N, C-alpha and C positions, 0 to 999 in steps of 0.2 A: 505494499500501502504507500502510500504518497504523499507525499510537502504541494501543498500548489501553493503559490503564489502569483500576484498579480502589480504591475509597477503600470500606474498613469493609463492605464487601457482606455481604447475610447474604439471609438464604434461612428464611423462618418459614411453617412450613404450618397452616394455620387457626388464626392467632393463639397456639397452644400448642407446633404441632413443631419446634425446631430444629434444622435439618439443619444449615446453615456460618450462620459468626458471622467478626466479622473479619478480610477478605479483603483482605488491601492487595495489591498487584501490576502490579507496568507491564512492558510487553512492548513494546518496539523494537519497527518495523518491520525486518522482512528474520527476523527468531529463530523458531526452528519450536520450540516449545512442547510439552509434553507433560505430558497434567497425572494423575499416577497413585496409585494408593491401595486398601484391600481395598474387597470390595462394600459397597454401602450408605454409603460418604463421602463424599457427595453430586458427586462431578468429574464424571458427563453433567449434573447440575444446574447447573450453571455453566456447561458448558458451553451450555446452553438457555439459561443468563440472559442471557449475552452474546450469543446467537441471538438474543433479544425471544423466545423462545417460551416464556419459565417467568419469569415479575415478577420482579421487587429488590422485598424487603420493606424492605429497609435499605442507606441508603449508598449510592456511583456507579455509575456505568460510562461513561468516555470513552475517543470513539472520533478521534481526533486532537486532542483536548482542548475538543471538544463531548457535554456528556453527554446520553448516550440513553435514558434514565433509560426511556423514556415515549415513544420511536419505533417507528414497526410495525419486526419485521423482514426487510419489502420495503424498504423505506428506509434502510436498517443498512450497505449495500456488502458484507453478507456475502456470502458460501454455503456450505452446509454438508452434507458425505458423511455419508451419517446409516448406521447398521450392515448394514441389510436396503439391496439396492440400490435399492429402489426406481423402477421404470426402467416406463415405459409398454411393455406387454408386444405391444402392434397397432402399436408405430409401431420404425421404423426406431435403428436407432446415429446418423443424422446428426439424424434430425426427430429424437428423442431430447435429441440435446444442444442444438437449437437453436429447441427448445420455448420457453426462455424469453425468448429473444431474440426470437422473434415478438409474444410478448405486451407486451416493451416495444418493436412495433410497430420496429423495426430496417430499414433497407434487405436486400430481397435479396446485396444486394452485401457491404453489412457482418454480414449474417450471416452468406455462405460463407467469409467469409474469418479470421475464431472460430474457426467450426466447424470450418478445412481446417488453422489454424493448432494448438489444441488434437491435433488427431489425431494430426499432425504428432510433435507433444511426449510422445503419449504410448500415439504405434505404430499409430496404431487403423484408419493408413488405409485400408484393402484388408478394412474391415469394418463401415464407413460404413451398405452398404447391406442388413446382416444385423439381424434382428430378434433380440434377446435372446436369445430362446430358443434362436439357433443359436451362441449366446457360450458358451466355459467361464466360471466361477467368478470369475480373475481377469479379463478380460477383460470383464465387466460391473461389477466395480468399477471400473476403467478407466474407461470411461465413461459413470459418475458424477462420476468426479473428473472428468470431462470436461466434463460439465455442467456444473459451476463455475467450472472455467476457463474460456468460455468469456463468463460474464459478466462476466470481469475484478475481481471484488469486490475490497474494502480489507484482506478478511481472511477467510480457510481457513481452517472449523472440520470436523475430522471426529472423528464421536464410535463409539467401536472398528472399524473400518473392516476392519479383518481378521479380528474374530475369526469368521466364517461361513466360511472359505475353509479345509482343510485344510492340514495341517503343510506338506507341498511350495510350495502355492499360497501360501500366509505369507510365506515366505522371500521368493518370489520380490515376490511382490505390493509387500512390504518395501522390497527392493532398489530395485526402483521409483520407489515414494514418496521413495525417497533422489534417487535422481537427479532427481527431478526439480522436488524443489526445490533440487538443482546446475541448473539448466537458467533455474529460475527464484528467486533467488538473492536481492530486494526482496523475496517475499512474505514474507506473515507469515500461518506457518498457528501454531494450536490445535489439540494432536489428544490426545482420549481411549482411551488403553488400559489392562489387565489388565495387560499381556503385559511383564517388563521388558524383556525385549532387545528389544523395540519401541521401546520408553524409551532405552533405554541406546544404542543405535545408529544414532537420528533428531535425536535431540534435540538445541537448543542449549543449551538449561534443560530443570528438571523442575522440576515442584511437584509432590512429594510433600502429596498430604490425609491425613487423616486426624483424628476427633476432634472436630469440627465447623471443622474449622479448616487452618493450611496448616503443616504440622509441619516442610518446609525448600524452599529453594529450591537449587536451583543445578545446576551445569553437571554430566553424568553421572559423571563423574571425583570431582567435588568431592564428590558425597553417598555415591560409592563408599568412595573414601580419607579424607576427613573425616567423616562425619557428626557431626548436633548433638548426634542423641538414638536409644535405644536404639533404640528405633518403629523409626527412618529406616537405621539399620545394621541391623535383620534383614529387614527388609522391602526394601531393595535386596542382592541377591546372591542366588544360586540354588549351593548353597543356603545357608541363613539362616547369617545371622554368629554364631558359639558365644558366647555370654555368664557368664560363670565369674568365681562371686564370689572377693575375698581382698581382703586388710590390706597399705596401704603403707609401708613400710618403711623404705626411704628416697628421701630428693626430691632436685630437681636439676634439669639439666640433662636429666637421665634419670630416670624413676619407678622402683624396684623396688616389688612388690608379692609376697604373700605369698597363696600362691593358699591359700583350704580345705582346698580334697583335697591338700595336699602340694606342693612343687616349685615355683618362682621368675617370675613374668616380670619382663623388663624393658620398658620404653615408653621410645619418645626424645618422648612428652607431657609437656613440663616442671614441675616444683610446686616450693612451697615444703615453710619449715620445720611454717607451718602445717597442713599435711596429713600431716603420720604421725600412723601410725594412724589415718584415717581407711577406716572401709567402703566399696569399691569396689566395682564391677565389671569384671569386663576381659572385651575383646571382639576377639578376632582371629575372621578369614575359616577356610576351610578347608582353602582353595586355598595358604592361605600357612600352613601348618604343615605341619612335615618332623620327619624321622624323627631322634631321635637319639639314642646311649648315654651320651649327659653331663649335663650342665642339663637341665633342661624346664620347662619350663613344667605339662604334663596329664599324667599317666600313670595309664590303664584299661586295662580288656580288650575288643578289637575284637571284637563282637557280632558283625556283620554286616559281610561285604565284596559291595562290587559294584563286577563289573570292567566296564569302558563303555571299555574296547582301548585311548584313549590317558593316563587318568585310572582311580583304584580307587578308588571310596567306604566309609573308616572308621566304621562304627557301634558306636559304644565302647556300652558297659552303662549305662543310667543307675543314676546313684546317689540316695538322700533324696529320687525323688519329681523329679529333677530335668531338664530337656530333657537328650538323650543329647547327649555331644558326637560333631561329626562333620567327621573328615580326609581332605582331597584331597590322595593323592599319583599324581604322574605313572607311569605304568607298570601293571603289571600288580600285583598283591598278593598275591591268596587263600589262602598262603599265612602269612599275620598271619591269620584268624579264631580265634578263642582262647584268641590270644599274650595275655599285657600288653605293648604299646606305653609309649614317648618321644615326645612329644613339643616341639617350640621355634618358635620362629620370631622372626624380624627385626624388634629394638623397634621401629623404625620403620613397623611393620605389626602394634603393638599398641596398642588404643585404652583408653579408661580412664574409666569413668563414674559418677559419682553423683547418685542421684539421679534413673536415669534420664537427667541430662545431659552432655554430653561436657565434660574438662575443660581441653579444646585451645581450647574456646569460651570461658574468662569471662574 
């Protein structure tokens, strides 16, 4: 398995369309890195550049210390699992998995050993003699993954491998991929998805792409608990983090913010006297808001409630063209619709942003 290093990597189409720029990233052996970001941010393009399917316009890509910008895809030691299964319909599972090894002139004994090992890992032993049409979607995706495993590559690349599956199969196959990583702890994997749950549950680290570059890199909990900027704060988590304007009126180990809509927020993000009077945005996740009758961060009228069983989502009336505030309270609270509710939050859960950047990272 391999280390990867991307240094100032860029992608420009036709000399004028700037898709990605200044991509700097170190990926260590054994990591499962997940690329996420909005549609069109370039995450699949970046994956294809690593695979060699897209030419790198600028910068360098190194695998185990060797620059591979001009190395053909077949010689990079990389295996890719595509969104479509791309299985040969006339071949059995065994033949699909062994096809690349036959092209590589491996001996029958080597092929059988590799296929049987991969089939055991992926629990495909009893399906080896079936055609793809006799398999479920999840089983077909496992065959596609098995086709990569038999090659024993340096790096595994996954391009939205679960997006064609229904919800139940997506959950089951996501768990299987997590278990696969545990069985292959030294394998280096890069995974592209638009699904936050996949990113949060699978990743060693998440790379959030936006505005033609990297918005933040970190562990799932780092991005969730300490986003570096408002984009990451609202992109990671569902429903998105609430962003509310205010002004700093107290500094020190804790920061006090007078909210524009009334109420007061207290954050564990430290500030100095120079920050007094600074116009900021307060960020708080819906699940971190708690109902209160005393001091409050936000007060509003509940417009709609969504009772989901274990939790209720409260959508407050939007004021002045702002996005509606969303609360997420445990239990069922249908009775709160059209009522005025006050919400507060633990200071440790309250983020503070100035000009889009978190004050925590200054």
